[in-house]
N, C-alpha and C positions, 0 to 999 in steps of 0.2 A: 777276358780276364786278364787283372794287371797281375804284374809281377809280385807274388807275395814274399818273396826272398826276404826284403828289407824288414818284413814284419813277423817272421818266423822265430819266434821266442827271443823276440828284440823289440826295445822301444818302450819297455815297462818303466814307470816312473823308480825314483828312488834306486836300490839296490837291487831289484828284482832280476834284472838281466845279468848282474854278476852271479847271483844265487842259483839261477836255474841249472847252469852246466854242471853245478857240484851237487844238486838235489840228491838226498842219500835214499835213491831207490834205484831198483835194477829192471832187469826185462823190459816186458811193454811198456810200464808205468814210467821208464826212464825215456823210452822211445816217445812216448806220448807227449810228455814233458818238454821235450825238446824240438817236437814238431807243432807245437800250437801256433796258432796263427794271432796275433794280437789283433783284439776289434778295437778300431777306430773310424774315423769318418771316411778313410779311404777304402778300407777294407769290407766295411759294412756292407755294402751291394754286395759283393762278393759271397761273404761268410753267410749272409741271408738272401742271397738269390738262389735260383735253380739248378746250380751247377756244383756247387763246392761241396755238398753233402748229399748222399742218395736219400732220395725222399720214397723209393719205393724198394721194400726187401722181401726176400721170400725164405723162410726156414724150413730146413730139410728136416722133416719129421724122423724122430730117433736118433738124430746126431748128438742131441745133448739132453740124455734121458732126466738126467736131475733137475736141470733148470726147467725142463718140459712139466715134470711132475710138479713141482714149484708152481707154477704158471697155472695148473689146472687145479690148484687149492685156492687160487684169488678170486672173488665174489664178484667183482664190478662187472657189469653188462656193457659199458661203452668203452672205448678206447681209454680216455682220460680216468674213468675211474679203475681201470686195470693198470693204469702207470702210476695211480697215485696208491693202489692196494701195493705195487710191487714196491714202491719208495718206503712203506709203511713195514714192508714184509723185510728189506734189508735193515733199515734201524734197529727192528725188532730181534734180528736172528744173525747179524753180522755186526757185534758189537765193536765200537771205536775202542782202541788201546786206552783212551782217558778216562774209559768208564771200568777199565777190567787191570791195567797195568802196563809194564814194559813189554813191547813187543819190537823183532826186527822190522825195519822199513824196507829191506830188501829181499824179500822171500820168493818173489819170482813166480807166485801162485798162479795159476788158472782159475777162474771163477769157481768151478766145484771145489776145488781145493779151498778157498778161501771160505765158502759156503761150510764145508766139513769142519773148519778151523774154529768157526764160529766168531772169527775177529778179523777186522780189515780197517786199515788207515781210510781215510776219505776217498783218496785216489782208489782203493780197493773196493771200498762199498760203491762208488760211482760206476766200477766195471761190471760188478753184479748186478747192479740197478739196469745199465744199459743191456747186460746179457739177457737179463728177464724180459725186457721190453723188444730185444728184438726176436727172441723165441715166439713172441706173441706177435710177430710181423709188424712191431711200430719201431722205425726208423727213430736212431738216438745216437747222441756223440758225447763226447767230452767236453766240460767248459771248466777250464782253471779260473779261480776269480781272486783277487787280491784286494784288501783293505784300504782304506784312504790312508793307513797308517804307513803302508808298503813294508809291514814287518807280519801281518797276519795272511796267509795264504790258505786256499782251500781248494778241494775238487769237487765238482757237481756235473750236471748233465743238462742235455736237452732233448726233448722228445718231440718227433713230428706229429703234431696232432691239428685235425681240422685244416690243414692247409698251412700252418704256420709252425715255428721253433717255439717249444713252451719249456721254460725252465723247472727243473726239479732239484731239490737238495736232499739226496737219500739219507745224508749223515744224520738231519733233522726231521726228515719227511716233511719237507716245506716245498709249497709252490705258492705262486701268486696269483690270484682271482682278480680279473681285472672288472671294471664297471659293464662291460658288454658281454659278461659271461666267459670270455676266453680266458686262457691264463698267459700271464706276462712272459714272453722271451727273457732271455738273461739282458740282453741291451735294453728292454724295457722297463724289467727291475731295477738296472743300474741306473736310468736316465729319468725319463717322464714319471715313471711310477715308482719311485725310489720310497716314498712314504708308504706306499701298499707293501712294498718288501718290508719296511722296517715294522708293520703292523703282523704280517704273515710270520717272521721269525721272533718276535717276543717270547711268546710263551715258549714255544720247543727250546729256545736259548736259555732261558731262566731255568726251565725242567733240567737240561744237559748238564748245565754248569752247578747246578745244585748236587749232581752226583759225581762229578769229576773226582777223580781219585788224584792223590798226590803226585802222581807221575806226570801229571799235565802242567804242572807248575816247574817242571825241568825243563819244559818245551818252549823254545822261542816261537813266539806268534799267538801261542795260545795259553800262556800263564796269565794270571789274573789282570797284569802290567799290561800285555799287549793284546788280548784277545778283543774280537768285536763286542761292543757292549749290547745288553738283550734291546734296551730299547730303540736301537739304531741300526739292528742286523742287515739291512739293505747296504749300509756302507762297507759290506763284506764284497760287494760288486762294484766296487769303484773302477778296478781294471779288471779287463777280461782277455782271456785267450781261450780260443776254440781248436779242436783236434778231433777229426772221425777215428771213429773204432767200429770196425766189423767184425763179429766173432766168428772164429770157424762154426761150419753149420748153416751160416746163412750167406744169401747170394743176393746181390745186387740186381735189381730188374729194371730193365731199361737202359 
């Protein structure tokens, strides 16, 4: 494995490197932000290789009862369907502040507290989604994405399904189906299949933006001047950083 140090929260375009150390989050969210590894030609073989992120996990039943209870309500019969159900559940039950109003960015909540609050920033929504997937014993990790304008940033996830990492955005309940029937990874949605990402994002973004409250206009990156265009949502994945996250109550196997 190559030395990843030069790529840990470094090398992003524009002023992203400057913003990352000062991001207004705390606790595990800050740790994840500062430990993301930039996806590029040099790191891709590692980030999408067999050793960077666990691909086999075991949930210790009873250790996260609220999360476990939620997963038992999901109706999907395959891992992909259950992951999609989990993304929709997060979107519907953990509202983004742009839909409800001002919310602190550094609450330091664990996933159960986020669920009980009913509100979560994108990084918090991603953690809840990842936690639900891991309780269902599907490996999942954090994926930070940055728009082509280098102003608009967002937090999403990947889930290990059918032998590959698959991109999910639980804020908008988006994934990107490919012609072969699989789901695109973040890297694929960023590059070769950007047009399919545009298609997948269009309606969810239009719907969300139509419901944003005035608070969103105060936020750099997501006000009307900065945010991603509904017809080109895939441009949100111009730059990518990836971070591992294993929740308490889950063990890595092998």
